[in-house]
N, C-alpha and C positions, 0 to 999 in steps of 0.2 A: 671516945664515947664516955659519958659520965657513968653509965651503967648499961649492962647488957639489955635489960628490959626496955630501956628507952632507945637503945641503939638499933635494935632489929626492926623497930617501927619507923625508923627514919627513911624517907623516900630514897635517899642515896644508898642505903643498905639494900633496899629492894632492887634498885637499879643495878648495883654491883652484882647481886645474886643473879639477876635476870640475864645480864650480859655474859657472866661466866657460865650460866647454864647452857648457853648456845654452843659451847665447845666442850661440855661435860662428857659427851660420848667418847670423844677421842682420849680424854684423860682417863675415863673408866677402862677403856681397852688397854691403855698403857699400864694402868695399875694391875689389871687382871693378869697380863702376861708377866709382869714383874713378880707377882705372887706365885704364879705357877713355876717360874724359873727358880725362885728361891727354894721351893720344896724339891723340885726335880734335881737341883744341884746337890742335895743331900744335907741341907742346913737343918732340916727338922722343923716341925710345926711350931713349937714354943719359941725357938730362936727367930724363926721367920716372922712370927707375929710381933715379937719384941722389936725386931729390926724395922718392920714397916711402921710401927707406931712411934718409935723414938727417932729414927733417922729421917724418915719422910723425905727421901731424895732418890728418886728412881734411877737417875744416871749413876749416882755414886753406888747405890746398892748393886746394880748390875755390874759395875766395874770391879767391885771388891769380891764378888761371889767366887770367881775362879781362884782368887788368891786365898780366900778362907778355906775353900774345899781342897785346894792343892797343898795346904800346909805351909804357905808362905809366912814369914815372920809378921807379927801383928803390926809392927811399925810400918811395914810395906803397905799393908792394907789401909792404915791410917793415912799415910802419905798419899796414896792413890785417891782416897776419898776427898782429901783436902784439895788436891790439884783439880779434880773434877768439879768441885764446888767453888773454885776460886771466882767463878762468874758472879756469885752472890756478893762478893766484896765490891764488885763494880755496881751491882744493883743497889746495894746499901749506900754507896757513895752518891749515886744519882738521887736516892730518896732522902738524903740528908737535908736538903732545903725544905722538904715537906714535913718531916717528923723529928727534926733535931731538938725541938723544944719540949718534947714529951718526956716523962720520967723514964729512967733506964729500964725499969721492970716492964713497962708497957712496950717499949721498943724491943725488948727481948722476946716478949710474947709474939709480937708482930713478925720478928725475924724467923721464928719457928714456922709460922704459917705462910711465909713468902715462898712462892714457887715461880717457875718461868712464866707460865701463862697468866697468873694473876698480876705479875709484874708488868707484862706487856699490856694487858687490858687497862690497868691503872694508869700507865703512862699515856695510853691513847685517850683516856678520859681527862687527864690533867697534864697536858703537855708543858705548861708553864711551871717552873719550879717555884711556886708561891704557895704558902700554906693557906688552907681555907677550911672552914668547919665541915664541909661535905666530904673531905678526903678520908677521914678515919671510918665513918660509917660505910662509905663505898668500899674501902679496903676490906673491911670485915665481911661485907656481903659477898664479895668475890672469894675471899679466903675460905669462908665456911663451905661454899659450894665446891670449891676446888678440893678441900680436905676430904669431904665425904665422897666426892666423885672418885677420889683416889683410894681412900682407905677401904671402903666397902667392897669394891671389886678386888682390891689387893688381898683382903682377908678371905674373900670367896675363892680366889685363886690358890691361896695357901691351903685352905681346908679341902678344896676339890681338885687339887693339883694333879692327882693321878688320873682323873677323868677327863682332863683337858689336854689334848696334844699340842705341843709347842709349834708343830708344823703349820698350825693355822695362821701364824704370823700376825696375830692381833696387835702386836706392838707397833706395826706399821701405821695403824689408825692414829696413834698419838703423833707420829711424824706428820701425817696428813693434816691433823688438826693444827699443828704448828705452822705448816706451810700455808694453809688457808688463812690463818690469822695474820701471818706476815703479809700476805698479798692484800688483805684489807687495809693494812697500815701504810701501803705504798701509795701515797697521795700527792707527793710533790717531788721536786728534784733532789733535795737533801736526803729524803728517805730512800729513794732509788739508789743514790750514790752510796749511802751507808750500807744498804743491803748488798750491793755489788762488791764493795770493799770487804765486807764481812765474809762473803762467799769465797772471794779470791784468797783472802788470808787463811781461811779454814783449809782450803785445798793446798795452799803453799806450805802450811805448817802441819800437814797431815802426818808426817813422819815423826813428829814429836811424841814422846812417851806420855802415858797417863792422860791421854785426851787433852793435852794442853793446847792443841789447835783450837779448841772451843774458846778458851780464855783469850788466845791471840785474836780470834775473829771478833769477839765482843769488844775487846779493848780497841781494836782497829776501827770498828764501827763507831764507837763512842768518840774516839779521837777525831775522826773525819767529820762527824756530826758537829762537834764543838768548833772545828775550824770553819766549817761552812756557816754556822750560826754567827761566829765572830766576824767573818768576812761580810756576810749580808747585813749585819747590824752596823757596820762601819759607815759613817756618813760620807757621802760623796765629796771628793776633793773639789773645793771651789775653783773655778776657772777665772782667770783675769779677763776683764773686759778690754779688748784691744782697740775698741773704737775711740 
């Protein structure tokens, strides 16, 4: 976007915001339970607010909380967060054809706002790895909704943590949102195969530490998807005319 004022008026910005708003409730529930969990783990309100705003990675936050409150070495917490977030390396690699030509500062800002759901929604909107002017406004439309849908409930959970029991299990709403979005993306044979491979890989690698099975599942799905695309794009072998 050349400027924020021109970007938010772009039709693709509004489309990205509208499509992300459809799953914002699940994101909000996930953010709320993460905020509550941070406070109830003993992290404290100031540190919880700082962690929510700077880290902005729910899975990593929940993974390192027991380590921080249990007195584990800081390098262990860092290593855990890095391992949990390794999937974003795969995301960024898949986004390279779209955004590689942008300045490093702009790509850094976009990387902060990248999350699981706005990545999936973006890839559904632009499945072909070809840059186009509509992609950046669409990205920011979804990213803004995703950020506010996460941060506002997360901050509310931090400030009202003592009044919200964790047994409500609101975090499951985020999982339901992910499952619902995934089902909407299963539209052809390659997507079904990739989803099945990812599920099998996640279960097979469940015993790995630091939730590395998530990384294995994503890498497996991307790999099988590339293989299927390469195979389907290969021209048929010409047959000789024997007449």
